C-alpha positions in Angstrom: 168.6 211.8 122.6 169.9 213.7 119.5 172.3 215.6 121.6 173.6 212.5 123.2 174.0 210.7 119.8 175.8 213.6 118.5 178.3 213.9 121.2 179.0 210.0 121.1 179.5 210.4 117.5 181.7 213.5 117.7 184.0 212.0 120.5 184.3 208.6 118.6 185.1 210.2 115.2 187.7 212.3 116.7 189.4 209.4 118.5 189.4 207.3 115.3 190.7 210.1 113.1 193.6 211.0 115.7 194.5 207.4 116.0 194.7 206.9 112.5 196.7 210.2 112.1 199.1 209.0 114.7 199.4 205.5 113.2 200.5 207.0 109.9 202.7 209.8 111.1 200.4 212.7 109.9 199.7 215.9 111.9 196.8 215.2 114.1 195.4 218.7 114.3 195.5 219.0 110.4 193.9 215.6 109.9 191.1 216.2 112.4 190.4 219.7 110.9 190.3 218.4 107.3 188.1 215.6 108.5 185.8 218.1 110.1 185.7 220.3 106.9 184.7 217.2 104.8 182.0 216.2 107.3 180.5 219.8 107.2 179.6 219.2 103.8 177.8 216.0 104.2 173.9 216.3 104.1 173.6 213.8 107.1 175.7 216.1 109.4 173.9 219.0 110.8 175.2 222.4 111.1 177.5 223.0 114.2 177.5 226.5 116.1 180.2 226.8 118.5 179.4 228.8 121.5 182.5 230.9 122.9 181.5 229.9 126.4 181.8 226.2 125.7 185.5 226.6 124.6 186.6 229.3 127.0 184.8 227.9 130.1 184.5 224.2 129.2 187.6 223.3 126.9 190.2 225.8 127.5 190.7 225.6 131.4 191.4 221.7 131.4 193.6 221.9 128.2 195.7 224.5 129.7 195.8 222.7 133.1 196.9 219.4 131.7 199.7 221.0 129.7 200.6 223.2 132.8 201.0 220.2 135.3 203.6 218.6 132.9 205.4 221.9 132.5 208.9 222.1 134.2 208.8 225.0 136.6 212.6 225.1 136.7 212.7 225.2 132.8 210.2 227.9 132.9 212.3 230.1 135.2 215.3 229.5 133.0 213.5 230.7 130.0 211.2 233.4 131.3 212.8 236.3 129.6 212.3 234.6 126.1 208.8 233.5 127.1 207.6 237.0 128.1 209.0 238.4 124.7 206.9 235.7 122.8 203.7 235.6 125.0 203.4 239.3 125.6 205.6 241.4 123.2 205.0 239.1 120.2 201.3 238.8 120.7 200.9 242.6 120.8 203.1 243.1 117.8 201.0 240.6 115.8 197.8 242.4 117.1 198.6 245.7 115.8 200.3 244.3 112.6 197.2 242.6 111.7 195.0 245.6 112.7 196.8 247.8 110.3 196.3 245.6 107.5 192.5 245.0 108.2 192.0 248.8 108.9 193.5 249.5 105.5 191.6 246.9 103.4 188.1 246.8 105.2 185.5 249.4 106.2 185.9 248.9 109.9 186.8 251.2 112.8 190.5 250.7 114.1 189.4 249.2 117.3 187.6 246.5 115.5 190.7 245.8 113.4 192.6 245.6 116.9 189.9 243.1 118.1 190.4 241.0 115.0 194.4 241.1 115.5 194.1 240.0 119.1 191.9 237.1 118.0 194.4 235.7 115.5 197.6 236.8 117.4 198.0 233.8 119.8 199.6 230.4 118.4 197.8 227.3 119.7 199.4 225.2 122.3 197.9 221.9 121.1 199.1 222.5 117.4 202.5 223.4 118.1 203.5 220.7 120.7 201.8 218.0 118.7 204.0 218.9 115.7 207.0 219.7 117.8 207.1 216.3 119.5 206.2 214.3 116.6 209.1 215.6 114.6 211.7 215.4 117.4 212.8 219.1 118.0 215.6 219.9 120.5 214.1 220.1 123.9 214.9 223.9 124.6 212.8 224.6 121.5 209.8 222.5 122.6 209.9 223.9 126.2 209.8 227.5 124.9 207.0 226.8 122.4 204.9 225.0 125.3 205.5 227.7 127.7 204.8 230.4 125.2 201.5 228.9 124.2 200.4 228.6 128.0 200.7 232.4 128.5 200.0 234.0 125.1 196.2 233.2 125.4 195.9 235.6 128.3 197.6 238.4 126.6 195.3 238.1 123.4 192.1 237.9 125.3 193.0 240.9 127.5 193.9 242.7 124.3 190.6 241.6 122.8 188.5 242.8 125.8 190.0 246.0 125.6 189.4 246.5 122.0 185.9 245.6 122.3 185.5 248.1 125.0 187.5 250.8 122.9 185.1 250.3 120.0 182.3 251.4 122.3 184.4 254.3 123.5 184.5 253.2 127.0 188.3 252.8 127.7 191.4 254.9 127.7 194.9 254.0 127.0 195.9 254.2 130.7 192.8 252.2 131.6 193.8 249.6 129.1 197.2 249.3 130.7 195.7 249.1 134.2 193.4 246.4 133.1 196.3 244.4 131.6 198.4 244.6 134.8 195.2 243.6 136.8 194.6 240.8 134.6 198.2 239.3 134.7 198.8 240.1 138.4 195.3 239.1 139.6 195.4 235.8 137.7 198.7 234.8 139.1 197.6 235.7 142.7 194.3 233.6 142.3 196.3 230.8 140.8 199.0 230.7 143.7 196.1 231.0 146.2 194.1 228.1 144.6 197.2 226.0 144.4 198.0 226.2 148.0 194.4 225.8 149.0 194.4 222.5 147.0 197.9 221.6 148.6 196.2 221.7 152.1 193.3 219.5 151.0 195.7 217.0 149.1 197.8 216.5 152.3 194.8 215.1 154.0 193.4 212.9 150.9 194.9 209.5 150.7 192.3 207.9 148.4 193.4 208.1 144.7 189.7 208.5 143.5 189.1 211.5 145.6 192.5 213.3 144.7 191.7 212.8 141.0 188.3 214.2 141.5 189.9 217.3 143.1 192.4 217.4 140.2 189.5 217.7 137.7 188.1 220.6 139.8 191.4 222.6 139.8 191.3 224.3 136.5 187.7 225.5 137.2 188.4 226.5 140.7 191.3 228.7 139.3 189.6 229.9 136.2 186.1 231.0 137.4 187.1 233.3 140.5 189.8 235.0 138.4 187.4 235.9 135.7 184.9 236.8 138.2 187.2 239.7 139.5 188.1 240.4 135.8 191.5 238.8 136.1 193.0 236.4 133.8 191.6 233.0 134.1 194.1 231.6 131.7 197.0 232.9 133.9 195.4 231.6 137.0 194.9 228.1 135.5 198.5 227.9 134.2 200.0 229.3 137.5 197.9 226.8 139.5 198.9 223.9 137.4 202.5 224.7 137.2 202.7 224.9 141.1 200.7 221.7 141.7 202.7 219.8 139.0 206.0 220.8 140.5 205.0 219.9 144.0 203.1 216.7 143.1 205.9 214.6 144.6 205.5 216.3 148.0 201.8 216.9 148.1 200.3 213.7 146.5 200.8 209.9 147.1 202.4 207.7 144.4 198.9 206.1 143.7 197.2 209.6 143.2 200.0 210.8 141.0 199.6 207.6 138.9 195.8 207.9 138.7 196.0 211.6 137.9 198.6 211.2 135.1 196.6 208.4 133.4 193.1 210.2 133.6 194.5 213.5 132.5 196.3 211.9 129.5 192.9 210.4 128.5 191.0 213.6 128.9 193.6 215.6 127.0 193.5 213.2 124.1 189.6 213.3 123.9 189.6 217.1 124.3 192.2 217.9 121.8 190.9 215.5 119.3 187.3 216.9 119.5 188.4 220.5 119.5 190.0 220.3 116.0 187.2 218.2 114.6 184.9 221.1 115.8 187.0 223.6 114.1 186.7 221.7 110.8 182.8 221.5 111.3 182.5 225.3 111.6 184.0 225.9 108.1 180.7 225.5 106.0 178.6 228.0 108.1 181.5 230.5 108.4 182.3 230.5 104.6 178.8 230.8 103.6 178.1 233.7 106.0 181.0 235.6 104.7 180.4 235.0 101.2 176.8 236.2 101.4 177.8 239.4 103.5 177.6 241.8 100.8 181.3 242.6 100.6 183.1 242.3 97.2 184.4 238.8 96.8 187.6 240.0 95.3 188.2 242.4 98.2 187.2 239.5 100.7 189.8 237.0 99.0 192.6 239.7 99.0 192.0 240.6 102.7 191.9 237.0 103.8 195.3 236.4 102.1 196.7 239.6 103.3 195.8 238.8 106.9 197.2 235.3 106.7 200.4 236.7 105.2 200.6 239.2 108.1 200.1 236.7 110.9 202.9 234.5 109.3 205.4 237.1 108.8 204.9 239.2 112.0 206.3 236.4 114.0 209.6 235.9 112.2 210.2 239.6 112.2 209.7 240.1 115.8 211.8 237.0 116.8 214.7 237.7 114.5 214.7 241.5 115.7 214.9 240.1 119.2 217.7 237.8 118.4 219.7 240.4 116.8 219.2 242.7 119.9 220.4 239.9 121.9 223.6 239.6 120.1 224.0 243.2 120.1 223.8 243.3 123.8 226.6 240.6 124.0 224.3 237.9 125.4 225.0 234.2 124.7 224.5 233.5 121.0 221.8 231.2 120.0 222.3 229.2 117.1 220.6 230.7 113.8 218.4 227.5 113.5 216.7 227.9 116.7 214.8 231.3 116.2 214.2 230.0 112.5 212.2 227.1 113.7 210.4 229.0 116.6 209.4 231.7 114.1 207.7 229.1 111.9 205.8 227.3 114.6 203.0 229.6 114.7 199.9 227.6 114.0 196.7 228.9 115.2 193.7 226.9 116.8 190.6 226.7 118.7 191.3 229.9 121.0 191.4 232.0 117.7 187.9 230.7 116.6 186.4 230.9 120.2 187.7 234.5 120.5 186.2 235.6 117.3 182.8 234.5 118.5 183.2 236.9 121.6 182.7 239.9 119.2 179.5 241.7 119.7 176.5 240.9 117.3 176.6 244.6 116.1 180.4 244.5 115.1 180.8 245.9 111.5 181.6 243.1 108.9 181.2 240.4 111.7 180.8 237.4 109.1 184.0 238.5 107.3 185.8 238.8 110.6 184.9 235.2 111.3 186.1 234.0 108.0 189.5 235.8 108.4 189.9 234.0 111.6 189.0 230.6 110.1 191.5 231.3 107.3 194.3 232.2 109.6 193.6 228.8 111.6 193.4 226.6 108.4 196.3 228.5 106.8 198.7 228.2 109.4 197.8 224.6 110.1 198.0 223.6 106.4 201.1 225.8 105.6 203.2 225.9 108.7 202.1 222.6 110.3 203.1 220.6 107.1 206.2 222.4 106.3 207.6 222.6 109.8 208.9 219.0 109.7 210.7 219.7 106.4 212.3 222.7 107.9 213.3 221.0 110.9 215.2 218.3 108.7 216.5 220.8 106.3 218.3 222.8 109.2 219.5 219.5 110.4 218.1 220.0 113.9 218.1 216.8 116.0 215.7 215.9 118.8 217.0 214.8 122.2 220.0 212.3 121.8 218.9 208.9 122.7 222.4 208.1 123.9 222.3 211.0 126.1 218.9 210.4 127.5 219.7 206.7 128.2 222.9 207.6 130.0 221.4 210.4 132.1 218.6 208.1 133.2 221.2 205.3 134.1 223.3 207.8 136.0 220.4 209.2 137.9 219.1 205.9 139.0 222.6 204.8 140.1 222.7 208.0 142.3 219.1 207.2 143.5 220.0 203.5 144.2 223.2 204.5 146.1 221.1 206.8 148.3 218.6 204.2 148.8 221.1 201.5 149.8 222.5 203.9 152.3 219.2 204.4 153.8 218.7 200.6 153.8 222.0 200.1 155.8 221.0 202.8 158.4 217.4 201.3 158.8 218.5 197.7 159.2 218.1 196.6 162.8 219.3 193.5 164.7 216.0 191.8 164.2 215.7 192.5 160.4 215.8 189.1 158.6 218.8 188.9 156.2 216.8 187.5 153.3 214.6 190.7 153.5 217.6 192.9 153.0 219.1 190.8 150.3 215.7 190.9 148.5 215.6 194.7 148.5 219.3 194.8 147.4 218.5 192.4 144.5 215.6 194.7 143.6 217.6 197.8 143.4 220.2 196.0 141.5 217.8 194.8 138.8 216.2 198.3 138.4 219.6 199.9 138.0 221.0 197.2 135.7 217.8 197.6 133.6 218.8 201.3 132.8 222.4 200.5 131.9 221.4 197.7 129.8 219.6 200.3 127.4 223.0 201.5 126.4 223.9 198.4 124.5 222.4 195.9 122.2 223.4 192.3 122.7 223.7 189.8 119.8 220.6 188.6 118.2 220.5 185.3 120.1 221.3 186.9 123.4 218.8 188.4 126.0 219.7 190.9 128.8 219.0 189.6 132.2 216.1 192.3 132.8 214.4 191.3 129.6 214.6 187.7 130.6 213.2 188.5 134.0 210.3 190.4 132.5 209.4 187.7 130.2 209.6 184.9 133.0 207.7 187.0 135.6 204.9 188.0 133.1 204.5 184.2 132.2 204.1 183.6 136.0 201.5 186.4 136.3 199.6 185.0 133.4 199.3 181.6 135.1 198.4 183.3 138.5 195.6 185.3 136.8 194.2 182.3 135.1 194.1 180.4 138.3 192.3 183.0 140.1 189.7 183.5 137.3 189.2 179.7 137.5 188.3 180.1 141.2 186.1 183.2 140.3 184.2 181.2 137.6 183.6 178.3 140.1 182.4 180.5 142.8 185.1 179.4 145.1 185.7 182.7 146.7 183.9 186.0 147.5 183.8 188.4 144.8 185.4 191.2 146.8 188.3 189.1 147.7 188.8 188.2 144.1 189.0 191.7 143.1 191.7 192.5 145.7 193.9 189.7 144.6 193.5 190.5 140.9 194.3 194.2 141.6 197.5 193.1 143.3 198.4 191.0 140.2 197.6 193.9 138.1 199.7 196.3 140.1 202.7 194.1 140.1 202.5 193.6 136.4 202.4 197.4 135.8 205.6 197.7 137.8 207.7 195.4 136.1 210.6 197.2 134.5 210.2 197.8 130.8 210.8 200.6 128.3 209.6 204.0 129.2 206.1 204.8 127.5 207.6 207.7 125.5 210.1 205.4 124.1 207.5 202.8 123.1 205.4 205.4 121.4 208.5 206.7 119.5 209.7 203.2 118.7 213.4 204.0 119.6 215.5 201.3 118.3 218.2 199.8 120.8 221.3 201.9 121.2 224.4 200.6 119.3 226.8 199.0 121.7 230.7 198.1 121.6 230.1 194.8 120.0 228.4 196.2 117.0 230.6 199.3 116.4 233.8 197.3 115.7 232.4 196.5 112.2 230.2 199.5 111.9 232.3 202.5 112.8 235.9 203.0 111.6 236.3 206.2 113.8 235.4 204.3 117.0 237.8 201.5 115.9 240.7 204.0 115.3 240.0 206.2 118.2 241.8 205.6 121.6 239.8 204.7 124.8 241.2 207.8 126.6 243.7 210.5 125.8 245.5 213.3 127.8 243.2 216.2 128.5 244.1 219.5 126.9 243.4 221.4 130.1 241.3 221.1 133.2 238.1 219.3 133.4 236.1 222.4 132.7 234.3 223.8 129.5 236.4 226.8 128.7 233.9 228.1 126.3 231.0 227.8 128.9 233.4 229.7 131.5 234.1 232.5 128.9 230.4 232.9 128.3 229.2 232.8 131.7 227.2 229.6 131.1 226.8 226.4 133.2 227.2 223.0 131.8 225.3 219.9 132.5 227.8 217.1 131.7 231.6 217.3 130.1 232.8 215.5 126.9 236.5 215.1 125.7 237.6 215.0 122.2 239.7 211.9 121.7 241.7 213.6 118.9 243.0 216.6 120.6 241.6 216.3 124.3 239.5 219.3 124.2 236.9 219.5 126.9 233.4 220.7 126.0 230.0 220.4 127.2 227.1 217.9 126.2 224.1 218.4 123.9 222.0 219.0 127.1 224.0 222.0 128.1 223.0 225.5 126.7 226.3 225.9 124.9 226.4 222.5 123.2 230.2 223.2 122.9 231.3 219.4 122.4 229.1 219.3 119.2 230.4 222.7 118.2 234.0 221.4 118.5 233.2 218.6 116.1 231.4 221.1 113.5 234.6 223.4 113.8 237.3 220.6 113.7 235.9 217.5 112.2 237.0 215.4 115.1 234.4 212.8 115.3 234.8 210.8 118.5 234.2 212.1 122.1 234.1 210.3 125.3 232.5 211.1 128.7 234.7 212.3 131.4 232.0 212.2 134.0 232.7 209.8 137.0 231.4 206.4 136.7 230.9 206.7 132.9 233.1 204.9 130.3 231.4 205.3 126.8 232.3 207.0 123.4 230.3 208.5 120.8 230.9 209.2 117.2 229.3 212.3 115.8 230.1 211.2 112.1 228.2 207.8 112.3 226.1 208.5 115.4 227.1 205.3 117.1 227.7 204.8 120.8 230.9 202.8 121.7 
């Protein structure tokens, strides 16, 4: 009973603190960790001892899986070189940098110092992405941070196991290299095999409940066999999740995808929140154990600060060295701001604390090593986690353009609608009722128009057709549901029939067109439309609607650098053609930075809009 009560209090407290942090715009990992630290010193809170198996077997696989199924396999392939440099090269560099510092300051063997270096080397996936998404970083940076954090745990854990074996004199350099290749290659093979095995099962499962149950088993089905053959369970889970996520539209039904998405988001929120609260609860016991270890307190404090400094500095050293090598090799230049932000987004988390618990009980200075790992976690969360938003603002990095996103959504929906209407025309037979065809066409038109209506903001007293449709249909559904509930309360129909009818009403309500969930969470304001810019933007008033192009409809800078653009934009001052913010080069914005010409317009088919860089208004 005590364990059950403790679990309930833990989960409830984690959810409340995370919700409050989200409400007030505070870093959730930092708020949860500090709450755990405060709770650990309360007399009513018992000491919490975290077993490494609970994290590595119970928490890490599902946390990695829920991130992997939402990771773009296409973006991963596009950035695989950078991700490998960070998740393998940087982790090993950080490992030996920290090892050198620990070996110099503490009376421990070098293998033990390397083991601690491997413990503190991998940045935490949860902490980095939580901060990145909250402050609105450019998408490419977020993608790199997320993909790096999916694979760096594998490198660190393999390095840790090798160091533990070396401390016992049971491994050679060649054997360590072979173990690393086995872990990486074997993990990938197991992940691929499990993914395609689950794909065979999913093609035969139509019940969303069964499919979601299978999804909850997936991370463990990949992790456990990989670990059993001494391969990397982390790589197995990530590989399996990325393949299943990429092919979900083919292998799963729409109902299964919806159920899986909702259930995994709930599980992710609870697990992430509980994990950082548990980190805080560990603080008291770890600090007291190190303080009473017999090591001089001055040496202890100096070593802790030195290790934290080594962890925080090794990342920018490696990243900027890599950026300079890329430039020297003639690769397309990345803006200086990008490696700056990536180098500072190195917060550590639960894997570090779990990994330090894997050290054998007879490891020299074990209580001190645990404290060093804790200092790195707390220090990076506090220093880097709180200053990263300031750094992003200071470097004037903007997140994804709301205007670009809305335009891309509207364009993509228009393309999909055109294909759907063509399929409708081909499928209509002589016996198809005309009213059915008309209803289908109207539905497609409403959906497409809803996307384009996001691009403008009507006058205060006006309402878009889609918003009015949504308001009226919700009123109808409310009345329909009340009627059904009255029938239920009077006993006028069988309960099973009532449940089916209510489920149909719930399904229709969930399908009504509305703002995307991500936009609701970020509280995105309506985009400024032409009716407002006449009074609000002198640049848009003065700029022409179109001008003569200075050359062919290609981005000359992209062609010179061998890049591929996404969309093209025309400068309405000089006719220069450049690529959009979503393109790797972002040359339209670069043209504005170089010339000061503020207004561009889209030159893509079917798009007739202008954008002012100076006032950030859409016209």
